N, C-alpha and C positions, 0 to 999 in steps of 0.2 A: 219257228222260234219256240223254245221250251216255255211252258206256261209260267214255271217258276221265275224265269228270267223277266218275262212280261209283267207279272205281279210285282217283282222287284223293282222294275222301271217306274211303274205307276205309283208305288208307295213312295220312291225317291223324290219324284216330281211333287207330290203331294206335301211331302215333308218340307222341301224347299219353298214351295208357295206358303206355307204356313209360317216358315221362318221369316220369310220377307215382310209379310203381313206384320209379324210380331215386331220386326225392327222398326217399321214405318210408325207403329203405335207408340213405341218407346220414345222414338225421336220427337213425336208431337207432345208427348207428356213432358219431356225434359226440355223444351223450348224455354229460352231465358228472354225476359223482357227488359229492355234498358230504359224503360219510361220512370220519370222521377217527378214527384210533386214540385210546384214552383215554390222553392223556400223564401222567396221574397216578396210574396203575395202580401198586399196590404189593401184595405177597404178605401182609403182616401189618398188623393194625391194633389199637391199643389204645385205648379209648373210655372218657372221664370223662364221666358224665352225671348230670344231675338232672332230676326230673319232678314230676309232680302228679297225683294221683288225686282227681278232684272228687266222684264220686257215692258215696263211703262215707257211711254213715248218721250216725255219730257223731263222725268225725274229718276234719279236713284231712290228708291223707296226702301226704308229701314224699319220694319215693324218692331216694336218692343212691347212685350205684353206679359199678361198672367193669365193662368186657366186653372179651374178646379175639375177634378175627375172623381167619380164614385164607381169603384170596381165591385160589381154584383158578385163576380166569381172569377175564376182563372181564365175565362173565355170571353166574357161579355162586361162592357163598361160604358159608361155614359160621362162624356165631358160636357158637364152642365153649362159652363161658361168659359169662353175663351175670348178675352179682350185684348186688343193692341192699340198703341197709338203709333203713327207713322212719323218718322223723321226724314224729310226729303231734301236732297240736294239736285241742283240743276244739271241736266245732261248737256253735252256740247250742242246738241241740235238746236236748242233755243238761240244760243249766242250765234250760231252759224246762220240760222235764217235771218237774224236781225242785222248781223254786221256784214256778212258777205252777200246776201241777196236783198237787203234792205226790206225784208217781210217780217211784219210784226203779226204773229198769229193772234186771231181774235181772242182766244182764251186759253189758259193752261189749266186743265182739270187736275186737281191734286188731292190725292187720298189723304184723309186726315185721321180716321180710326175706323175700326172694324169690330163686330161682335158676333160670335158664331157659337152654336152648340153642336156637338158631334155624337153619333152612335158609334162605339168603337168594338170591333171584333178582334180577337188576340188569337190567331190559330196556331202560331209558331213560337216554341221556346227551345233554348238550346245553350251551349256553353262554348266559349273559346278559351284556349291556352295562349297565355302570353310567354313566349320564349320557354315554354315548359316550367315556367316559375310561379304560376298562378292561374286560377280559374276565373274568367269573367262571364257571369250569366247574362243572357240577353233574351229579349222578347220582341216579336215583330208583330205589328198590328196594321189593320186597315180602318178607314173611318170615313164618315160622310155626314153632312148635315147642313142646315140652312142658317142664315144670318142677314147682317145688314153691313154695309159699307157707306161711309159718310164723306161725301165730296165737297171740295170748295175750289173755285177757281176765280181768277181776276180777269176782267176784260181790259182791253187796252185804255179804256176811259177811267180806270181806277175802282169801277164798281166790282164788288165781291158778291158772288151767289153760291149757294150751297145745295147739295141733294143728297137723300138718302136713297140707296139702291139695295134691292133685295139681291142677296148673294147666296150661292151654292158652293160649298167647300167639300172636296174629297181627296184622299190620298192615302199614303203609307208612311209608317214610322218605325223607329227601332229604339229600344231602350237598352242601355248597357248598365247592369246594377253595379254601383260602386259599393255599396254596403246594404245592410238590411232596410235603411230608410232613404238612401240617396241614389238617384239614377242620372245617367247622361241620356238626353233624348234627342234623336236626329229625325228629321222628316221633311217630306216633300209633300206639297198640296197644290191642287189646281183650283183657282178661284174664279167662278163665272158670275160677273158682276152686272145685274140687268138695269143699266140705267136708262133714263127716260127716252133717249134717241139712239141708243146702240147698246150692244152687249159687249162688255169688256172681259178679256180672258187673261188672267195672270198667273204665272208660276211662281210659287213661294218656296223657298229653301229656308228651313229652321233649324236652331240649335237651342237647347234649352237644359235646365237642370230641374229635376223633380224631387220634391220631399214627400214620402209616403208614410202613411201612419194609421194607426187603428185607434178609435176611441174607447174600445174595451178589448181585452185580451181575446185574441181569435182562438176558436175552438179547433184543436190539431187532432187528427186521427191518429191514434197510436196503434201499432202492431201488437196484437195480443201476444205474440211469442216474446217481443222485447219487453213488454210489460210484465210477463212472468219471469224472465231472466232478471229484470231489475228487481223485482220482489225477493228473488232467491238471494242475489248478491247482497241486498240490504239486511237480510235475516242473518246473513253470515253462514 
């Protein structure tokens, strides 16, 4: 094979290799990110909530509560206090035992109120489009923390006894931002209540409305390019 032909082939291979490398570099430099700051972030949140505990043996339990959360940043928050009072209604099991089997249970443990505190981690943030007519921002969080649950129960003799049990609460929740200050909260929690004679495990489903606010104007990072553009437009 002619030397000129060999040299030409080698130079062609080198040129192609360099061109491919240049294309890869250009693609890496021109990559576009779709990440956006959380436009509804606020430092403080008050939450009004209702829920349902479905797996209590003798009662339908409906907790109604209020909570306060401090958001350190976009990722970490502390629900300092979450308190709820329980409204209970009897399940059919009580009347079935009494009427059909002539069995009067010795006692009916009834949850009255609970108080928890939670560490909150917020790893996910996104948007939903409702029929292409509007954008709903949302945030997904996971949380865990300790607390107490207060029990009362009635003996068949008419005597009432109470107990405070250590509780662990953990679960996940999702916020739908209705405006800059209001959000709709949906959550599921697993409650482990360490009673004196047994450990009770309850699943809690909750729905709430949160009011978010700042006590002082929040510092906003401004893009230098946008800042320069605003200055030019303002100066005419």
